C-alpha distance (Angstrom), angle and dihedral (degrees) to the residues before:
residue distance angle dihedral
M1 . . .
K2 3.80 . .
K3 3.81 93.4 .
F4 3.80 89.7 46.5
I5 3.79 91.7 51.7
Y6 3.77 91.5 52.3
G7 3.79 96.1 44.7
A8 3.79 96.3 48.4
G9 3.77 96.8 33.3
I10 3.79 98.7 51.4
I11 3.81 90.7 59.6
F12 3.79 90.7 56.7
L13 3.80 92.5 45.2
M14 3.79 90.4 52.8
L15 3.79 89.8 52.1
L16 3.79 89.1 51.4
D17 3.80 96.1 52.5
T18 3.79 115.9 117.7
S19 3.76 140.1 179.7
C20 3.81 97.3 -142.4
N21 3.77 122.2 106.8
K22 3.79 107.5 -145.2
W23 3.79 112.2 112.4
L24 3.79 92.3 -123.6
D25 3.80 95.8 42.9
L26 3.80 95.1 91.3
S27 3.74 100.5 129.7
P28 3.81 149.9 116.5
Q29 3.78 120.1 -75.2
D30 3.80 114.6 -94.2
G31 3.79 113.5 -76.0
I32 3.80 99.3 12.6
T33 3.78 95.9 92.3
R34 3.78 99.6 56.6
Q35 3.79 105.9 20.7
E36 3.78 103.8 43.2
Y37 3.77 112.2 18.4
W38 3.80 121.0 38.7
K39 3.80 101.0 69.0
T40 3.83 108.5 106.6
K41 3.78 139.6 31.9
E42 3.81 86.6 -111.5
D43 3.81 87.8 62.8
I44 3.81 89.8 55.8
K45 3.78 91.8 48.3
S46 3.78 91.2 49.4
A47 3.80 90.3 49.3
I48 3.81 91.9 50.2
I49 3.79 90.5 51.0
G50 3.79 86.8 50.4
C51 3.80 88.4 58.4
Y52 3.81 89.8 54.5
S53 3.79 91.7 45.0
S54 3.78 91.0 54.7
L55 3.81 88.6 64.6
I56 3.79 91.4 66.3
A57 3.82 105.2 26.0
S58 3.79 138.0 31.6
P59 3.81 119.9 -127.7
V60 3.77 120.2 -96.9
G61 3.79 112.1 -69.5
V62 3.82 96.1 16.6
T63 3.79 115.1 117.0
D64 3.76 110.0 -163.4
R65 3.77 140.1 117.6
K66 3.79 115.5 -81.4
V67 3.79 117.5 -97.8
T68 3.79 88.9 -114.7
E69 3.81 91.6 56.4
Y70 3.80 89.7 55.6
L71 3.81 91.6 46.9
F72 3.79 91.1 50.0
T73 3.80 94.1 45.3
W74 3.80 97.5 44.4
G75 3.79 91.5 46.5
E76 3.81 97.7 46.2
I77 3.80 113.8 22.3
R78 3.81 95.8 74.1
A79 3.80 93.3 44.2
D80 3.80 134.6 69.7
M81 3.81 109.1 -97.7
I82 3.81 102.0 77.2
S83 3.79 133.4 49.7
A84 3.77 133.2 -162.3
S85 3.78 115.8 -94.5
P86 3.82 118.9 -141.4
L87 3.81 87.0 -95.9
A88 3.80 97.0 51.1
T89 3.79 113.2 130.6
I90 3.79 124.4 -109.9
D91 3.80 87.8 -110.1
D92 3.82 90.0 54.5
K93 3.79 93.4 49.7
N94 3.79 94.2 44.9
I95 3.78 92.2 56.4
M96 3.80 92.0 46.1
E97 3.80 90.1 51.0
V98 3.82 92.7 47.0
N99 3.78 91.1 -113.7
I100 3.79 96.9 128.9
V101 3.80 124.4 164.0
A102 3.79 132.2 175.1
S103 3.80 92.8 -107.6
N104 3.82 91.9 64.5
G105 3.79 108.3 122.8
L106 3.80 92.7 -140.9
T107 3.81 89.8 68.5
K108 3.80 92.4 70.3
W109 3.77 113.2 116.9
A110 3.82 104.5 -179.1
A111 3.82 94.1 110.1
L112 3.80 91.7 62.1
Y113 3.78 94.0 42.6
R114 3.79 88.2 52.1
T115 3.81 89.5 61.2
I116 3.80 90.2 43.4
N117 3.79 90.4 54.2
Y118 3.81 91.8 49.5
C119 3.80 88.5 53.0
N120 3.80 91.0 47.4
T121 3.79 89.6 51.3
V122 3.81 90.6 55.1
L123 3.79 92.4 46.0
E124 3.81 91.7 50.2
Y125 3.79 101.8 42.3
A126 3.81 106.9 26.7
P127 3.84 94.3 78.1
E128 3.81 89.3 59.9
V129 3.81 90.1 65.2
K130 3.81 87.4 74.9
N131 3.81 86.0 72.6
Y132 3.81 92.0 58.9
D133 3.82 108.1 27.7
P134 3.83 115.1 52.7
T135 3.83 90.3 -175.3
L136 3.81 91.3 67.4
T137 3.79 107.0 100.4
D138 3.79 126.0 -154.8
E139 3.79 88.8 -116.6
Q140 3.81 92.1 55.7
L141 3.80 93.2 45.5
N142 3.79 93.2 48.2
A143 3.80 91.3 49.1
Y144 3.81 91.8 53.8
M145 3.79 90.3 46.6
G146 3.80 89.4 50.6
E147 3.79 91.2 53.8
A148 3.80 90.9 51.5
L149 3.80 92.3 47.1
T150 3.80 91.4 51.5
L151 3.80 96.0 47.3
R152 3.79 90.0 47.6
S153 3.80 90.0 49.2
L154 3.80 91.5 50.5
M155 3.81 91.5 53.5
Y156 3.80 92.7 47.2
F157 3.81 90.9 47.9
Y158 3.80 89.7 57.3
L159 3.80 91.1 46.8
V160 3.82 94.1 49.4
R161 3.81 92.8 48.6
T162 3.81 90.9 47.7
F163 3.83 103.7 38.5
R164 3.84 102.5 11.2
D165 3.85 103.3 -152.0
V166 3.81 110.4 42.9
P167 3.82 139.7 157.4
F168 3.78 109.7 -76.0
K169 3.79 115.5 -156.8
T170 3.79 123.5 170.5
T171 3.81 98.8 174.5
S172 3.76 125.4 74.2
T173 3.78 127.9 -103.1
S174 3.77 98.7 -138.5
K175 3.80 103.7 145.0
D176 3.78 139.8 20.7
T177 3.80 93.6 -94.5
D178 3.82 89.5 59.8
L179 3.80 92.1 65.8
Q180 3.77 112.8 109.8
E181 3.77 142.7 154.1
L182 3.76 106.9 -105.6
G183 3.76 111.5 -179.2
T184 3.78 120.7 -155.7
T185 3.79 130.6 -58.3
S186 3.78 120.8 -148.9
A187 3.78 116.5 -101.4
S188 3.80 92.2 -122.9
V189 3.81 92.1 57.3
I190 3.80 91.7 48.1
L191 3.80 93.0 47.9
D192 3.80 91.5 51.2
Q193 3.79 89.2 52.7
L194 3.80 91.5 48.2
V195 3.79 89.2 55.5
A196 3.81 91.0 51.0
D197 3.81 92.4 46.7
L198 3.79 93.5 47.9
K199 3.79 91.7 49.3
T200 3.80 87.7 53.9
A201 3.79 91.6 47.4
D202 3.80 92.4 48.8
L203 3.79 89.5 61.7
A204 3.80 92.4 49.1
V205 3.80 112.9 38.4
P206 3.80 119.8 82.1
V207 3.78 127.0 -105.6
T208 3.79 87.1 -133.5
Y209 3.79 137.9 -1.4
N210 3.82 89.8 -136.9
S211 3.78 90.4 -128.8
T212 3.80 131.6 93.1
I213 3.79 119.1 -26.4
A214 3.82 87.2 -114.8
T215 3.80 88.9 64.8
D216 3.79 92.1 54.7
K217 3.79 91.0 48.6
G218 3.80 96.6 43.7
R219 3.81 97.0 47.4
I220 3.79 132.9 52.3
T221 3.80 114.8 -86.5
K222 3.80 131.6 173.4
V223 3.80 92.4 -92.6
A224 3.82 89.8 52.3
V225 3.80 90.9 52.7
E226 3.80 92.0 47.1
T227 3.80 92.6 47.7
L228 3.80 92.5 51.1
L229 3.80 89.8 46.4
A230 3.82 90.6 51.6
D231 3.80 89.5 51.8
V232 3.81 91.4 49.5
Y233 3.80 91.5 48.6
L234 3.81 91.7 50.8
W235 3.81 90.3 51.5
M236 3.82 88.7 50.0
E237 3.83 90.3 49.6
Q238 3.82 92.3 -118.9
Y239 3.78 95.3 138.7
D240 3.80 101.6 171.2
N241 3.80 89.9 53.1
C242 3.80 90.8 47.5
I243 3.80 91.5 52.6
A244 3.81 91.6 47.1
E245 3.81 92.1 54.9
C246 3.81 91.8 45.4
N247 3.79 89.7 51.3
K248 3.81 90.5 55.9
V249 3.81 90.8 55.8
I250 3.79 92.6 43.4
A251 3.81 90.7 51.2
Y252 3.80 89.6 52.3
S253 3.81 90.2 50.3
I254 3.80 92.4 50.8
A255 3.80 90.2 51.2
N256 3.83 94.5 42.0
P257 3.84 108.7 29.5
L258 3.80 93.2 158.0
K259 3.80 89.6 58.7
L260 3.81 99.7 39.3
S261 3.81 127.3 16.9
L262 3.77 141.8 103.8
I263 3.78 121.1 -77.6
G264 3.79 111.9 -136.3
G265 3.78 120.4 -111.3
S266 3.78 112.0 -92.4
N267 3.79 142.0 127.6
A268 3.80 87.1 -83.8
W269 3.82 96.2 54.3
W270 3.81 97.7 94.7
T271 3.81 92.4 44.5
L272 3.78 93.2 50.2
V273 3.80 97.6 44.3
Y274 3.80 103.7 31.4
Y275 3.80 113.5 15.4
N276 3.79 95.5 41.4
G277 3.80 93.9 30.1
S278 3.80 127.2 -168.7
S279 3.79 92.2 73.4
R280 3.78 124.6 165.4
E281 3.81 86.3 -105.7
T282 3.81 93.3 61.4
I283 3.78 120.5 94.1
F284 3.82 98.6 177.4
E285 3.80 130.4 -4.7
F286 3.79 135.5 175.0
A287 3.80 99.5 -116.7
N288 3.80 114.1 -141.0
M289 3.77 119.5 -154.4
P290 3.81 130.3 -135.0
S291 3.78 88.7 -103.4
T292 3.82 97.4 44.2
D293 3.79 116.6 62.7
N294 3.78 121.2 -157.6
G295 3.81 92.6 -114.0
F296 3.80 95.6 -133.7
N297 3.79 96.1 114.1
A298 3.80 90.2 73.0
I299 3.80 95.6 53.0
L300 3.82 102.5 30.9
V301 3.80 111.4 23.4
N302 3.80 119.4 25.5
S303 3.79 126.5 77.1
A304 3.81 91.6 -90.0
K305 3.81 94.7 51.2
R306 3.80 116.9 147.1
F307 3.79 100.4 -153.7
I308 3.80 136.8 44.0
A309 3.78 134.1 -177.7
S310 3.79 114.2 -82.9
P311 3.83 115.8 -108.6
S312 3.81 87.1 -127.3
L313 3.79 91.1 73.0
V314 3.79 92.5 78.5
E315 3.79 92.5 39.1
S316 3.80 101.0 48.1
V317 3.82 112.9 2.0
F318 3.79 109.2 41.3
I319 3.79 95.0 25.1
P320 3.84 112.7 -169.4
D321 3.79 121.2 -118.4
D322 3.80 102.4 -114.7
M323 3.80 91.3 -163.6
D324 3.81 93.7 53.4
L325 3.80 117.4 18.0
S326 3.82 90.5 -171.4
N327 3.80 89.6 61.9
R328 3.80 107.4 90.9
D329 3.75 142.3 159.1
Y330 3.80 106.9 -98.6
R331 3.81 90.0 -140.6
G332 3.80 94.8 58.6
D333 3.79 137.0 53.6
D334 3.81 115.2 29.9
V335 3.81 89.7 8.2
S336 3.80 108.9 59.5
F337 3.80 95.4 10.8
S338 3.78 144.3 -9.0
S339 3.79 115.3 -108.4
T340 3.80 90.5 -158.3
S341 3.80 100.2 50.4
S342 3.83 98.5 19.4
T343 3.82 88.0 -131.9
I344 3.81 114.4 153.6
T345 3.80 104.2 -127.4
K346 3.80 103.2 170.9
F347 3.80 93.9 105.3
G348 3.80 94.5 46.3
V349 3.79 133.3 -86.2
E350 3.78 96.3 -123.9
N351 3.77 120.6 105.8
P352 2.94 106.6 -110.6
S353 3.80 101.9 24.1
Y354 3.79 126.0 -171.4
V355 3.81 101.3 -167.3
N356 3.80 107.8 145.7
W357 3.79 124.8 -118.3
Q358 3.80 106.9 -113.4
A359 3.79 104.8 -141.9
Y360 3.81 93.0 176.1
R361 3.77 135.5 0.1
Y362 3.79 131.2 -176.8
S363 3.79 89.9 -101.4
D364 3.81 87.8 65.4
V365 3.79 90.7 60.7
L366 3.80 93.8 50.1
L367 3.80 94.1 48.0
L368 3.81 94.0 43.1
K369 3.79 88.9 54.0
A370 3.80 92.2 46.5
E371 3.81 90.8 53.1
A372 3.80 93.0 48.6
L373 3.81 90.9 48.8
A374 3.80 91.8 49.7
V375 3.80 92.2 53.0
K376 3.82 89.6 49.6
D377 3.82 90.4 56.7
Q378 3.78 93.1 -105.7
G379 3.77 91.9 123.6
A380 3.80 97.6 148.9
E381 3.81 91.5 58.3
A382 3.81 91.3 44.8
L383 3.80 91.0 52.1
A384 3.80 90.9 47.7
I385 3.81 90.2 56.5
L386 3.79 90.5 47.2
S387 3.80 93.1 48.3
S388 3.80 92.6 49.7
F389 3.78 91.2 46.5
R390 3.80 93.5 50.5
T391 3.79 90.6 48.9
T392 3.81 91.2 54.7
R393 3.79 90.7 47.0
H394 3.83 91.8 47.5
A395 3.79 89.3 -127.3
I396 3.79 110.2 -174.4
S397 3.79 125.3 -113.8
S398 3.81 94.3 -115.5
T399 3.82 89.5 73.3
A400 3.81 95.8 44.7
Q401 3.81 118.7 115.5
S402 3.80 131.8 -169.2
P403 3.80 109.5 -151.5
D404 3.77 117.8 172.3
P405 3.84 112.1 -100.4
T406 3.81 88.2 -119.9
D407 3.83 93.9 52.0
V408 3.81 102.1 96.9
A409 3.80 95.0 177.6
G410 3.79 92.5 46.3
I411 3.81 93.3 51.1
C412 3.81 92.4 46.3
D413 3.81 89.8 50.3
Y414 3.81 89.0 51.2
I415 3.81 90.5 50.7
L416 3.80 89.9 47.7
A417 3.79 89.9 53.1
E418 3.79 91.8 49.2
R419 3.80 91.5 48.1
S420 3.80 89.0 53.2
R421 3.81 89.1 59.0
E422 3.78 95.6 40.5
F423 3.80 98.3 46.0
A424 3.79 101.9 29.3
F425 3.84 109.2 164.2
E426 3.82 93.8 -4.6
G427 3.80 93.7 119.5
K428 3.80 95.6 -102.7
R429 3.80 105.8 99.2
W430 3.83 100.3 86.6
Y431 3.79 92.1 46.0
D432 3.82 90.7 49.0
L433 3.79 91.2 52.1
L434 3.80 94.2 44.7
R435 3.82 93.4 46.2
N436 3.79 91.2 54.5
A437 3.79 94.3 41.5
K438 3.81 96.3 50.8
R439 3.81 95.7 46.6
N440 3.81 115.2 120.9
N441 3.79 93.8 10.6
Y442 3.81 94.6 -47.3
E443 3.76 96.1 -46.7
R444 3.82 88.2 158.2
L445 3.80 102.2 42.8
D446 3.80 84.8 137.1
I447 3.81 88.7 77.4
L448 3.80 90.8 67.3
L449 3.79 95.4 38.2
N450 3.80 91.9 51.7
M451 3.79 90.1 47.1
V452 3.81 91.9 53.0
S453 3.80 91.9 48.6
G454 3.79 88.7 59.0
T455 3.79 100.0 43.2
V456 3.81 108.6 36.0
P457 3.84 121.0 76.1
S458 3.79 111.4 -95.5
T459 3.80 93.2 -114.2
M460 3.81 89.9 59.1
Q461 3.79 101.2 36.5
Q462 3.79 99.6 96.5
T463 3.78 92.8 47.7
A464 3.80 90.9 47.4
M465 3.80 92.5 48.6
N466 3.79 91.0 49.6
K467 3.80 89.5 52.8
F468 3.78 91.6 49.7
K469 3.80 90.2 55.5
D470 3.81 86.1 70.9
V471 3.81 103.0 75.4
N472 3.80 91.2 -152.2
S473 3.82 87.5 70.0
H474 3.80 90.3 65.8
Y475 3.79 89.4 76.8
L476 3.78 126.9 62.9
P477 3.81 121.1 -112.7
I478 3.76 123.0 -107.0
N479 3.78 105.9 -101.1
E480 3.80 112.5 -99.3
A481 3.81 92.1 -125.5
D482 3.80 89.5 59.8
I483 3.80 91.4 46.9
F484 3.80 89.3 54.0
A485 3.81 92.2 46.7
D486 3.80 94.9 49.2
T487 3.78 115.0 36.5
K488 3.81 91.7 -170.9
L489 3.80 92.8 65.3
I490 3.79 113.0 107.8
Q491 3.79 114.5 -144.7
N492 3.80 120.3 -132.2
P493 3.84 101.4 -94.6
F494 3.79 92.4 -127.6
Y495 3.82 89.9 67.8
K496 3.80 99.3 43.5
C-alpha cells in the first residue's frame, strides 16, 4: 500500500506543481487538468492517492514544512507537554511565551490549503470521468468523492481550531483565472459545512477496501469519517451527536475486534502501534513510504532538535509508582520520551524514521465518548469507560483519580489527564485544553490560565495570563504575508 501511494500520488503532485506565489495558488498548470488527465477511473484513483501523499510530502519544487510538522506544532507548542530546546527558533519561543505576532513563520497555512486544493480538484473534475470511462460506476465515483470530502474536512478542522475564522474554498484553483481574494468565513459556518460533508462521505466511503489492513488504515473508511465527525461534534458542543457517532465506531469494533480494538499495554505496544503501524488500534494514519521519512528526527531527536519533553511529564503526567519504581506506564518513559535526555521518541529515533502519524486511534473514540457523557451528567458511565480503558492500557495506580460521578469538571479533568498520557506529542494537547476551556462560554478558562502559569517564565506569566483572558488570543493570527496577498482577509482582532 505504501509503495502504491507513493507511485500513484507523486504523479498527481507533479501535475499540481506551480510557480506562483499566492498561498491558494497551488494548482496544476493551465490545460493539464481538463485536457490530459481526467479520462479514466485510474486517473481519479491516482489523484486521490495524491491527496494522501500531500499529507506527508510537498510537491516537487515546493519548500515548506510537512503538513505533519504543522499539525504537531500547532497542537503542542501552545500547551504544556513540550519545551523549547536550546536550539529552538525565535518563532518557537515567542509562541511558547505567548508573544505571538502575525509575522511568525509558524502561522503559515499553505501546506494545509495545498491538500484542500487537491481535494477540491478531485471533487470538481472526477465526475467528468463518467463521460469518458463507462466502467466507472456511481458507487466507485461516490467513494472517491467521499475520501476527498473527508480529507478536506480534516484539514479545515485543524485550521478552524488553530485560526478560527479562515478562508473557505470548495472549488479548485486549477488555472490563473481561478485566483481570487476570498476573505474569511466564520468558524461556525465552516463547521456546519464540515458536518454536512462528512454525513455525505459517510454514506459513500467503504467500510473496508478488502485488501491489506494497511490499506484500511491508510485510506478513509466509514469508521474514520464517523470518528472525525464525533470529534467535530464535540468541538461544537453537540454531545448527543458526538455520542451517536462514537457508538457507530464502537459497534463496528465489537463486531470486528480483529480489525478495530485496543491493544493491551505492554512493552510491545509502541512497536505494534507506531513502529510497525497499521495496527488494529489505528483508525486512520498518514502512511509514510520507505522513501519519505516522517521528518520528526530533525525537530525532535537529533542534536539540532527544536523541542524536548517538558519536565512536568514525570512530575504530573507519567507519575512514578513510589512503591515500585519498575512499575511504569507503557505509554511514557522510553516510549514517548526519555526522562533522562528529554528527547521525544514517539516518532522513532532513527534517521530517517518512517513511523506513521496517527490521526485517529480507537482510544480517541472511547475518550471522546467519555467526555461527552461527562458533560451530559452521565458521569458514572463516563468513569466506567475510563476505568475499562485504563485497565486495558495497564495504567498505574499513581495516576488514578476518583472524582464523584456528579462532578462534571472533575471527570473532564481526569479524562484530560488520561488523554495527555494516551496522545502525548500527537498534536492533540492544545485542542484538548482549548475545547474544555471554551465549553459553556469559557466556563473553564482556568484550564488555560493554570497551564500558562506552569509553562511561561515567571517574569512573563502575568502578561501571558492577561492575554489569555482575551479569548481571541486562543487562536493564531493570519500570517502577515497572507494578509498582504489577500486584502479581503480579516485579521483576528487580538493581533491588530
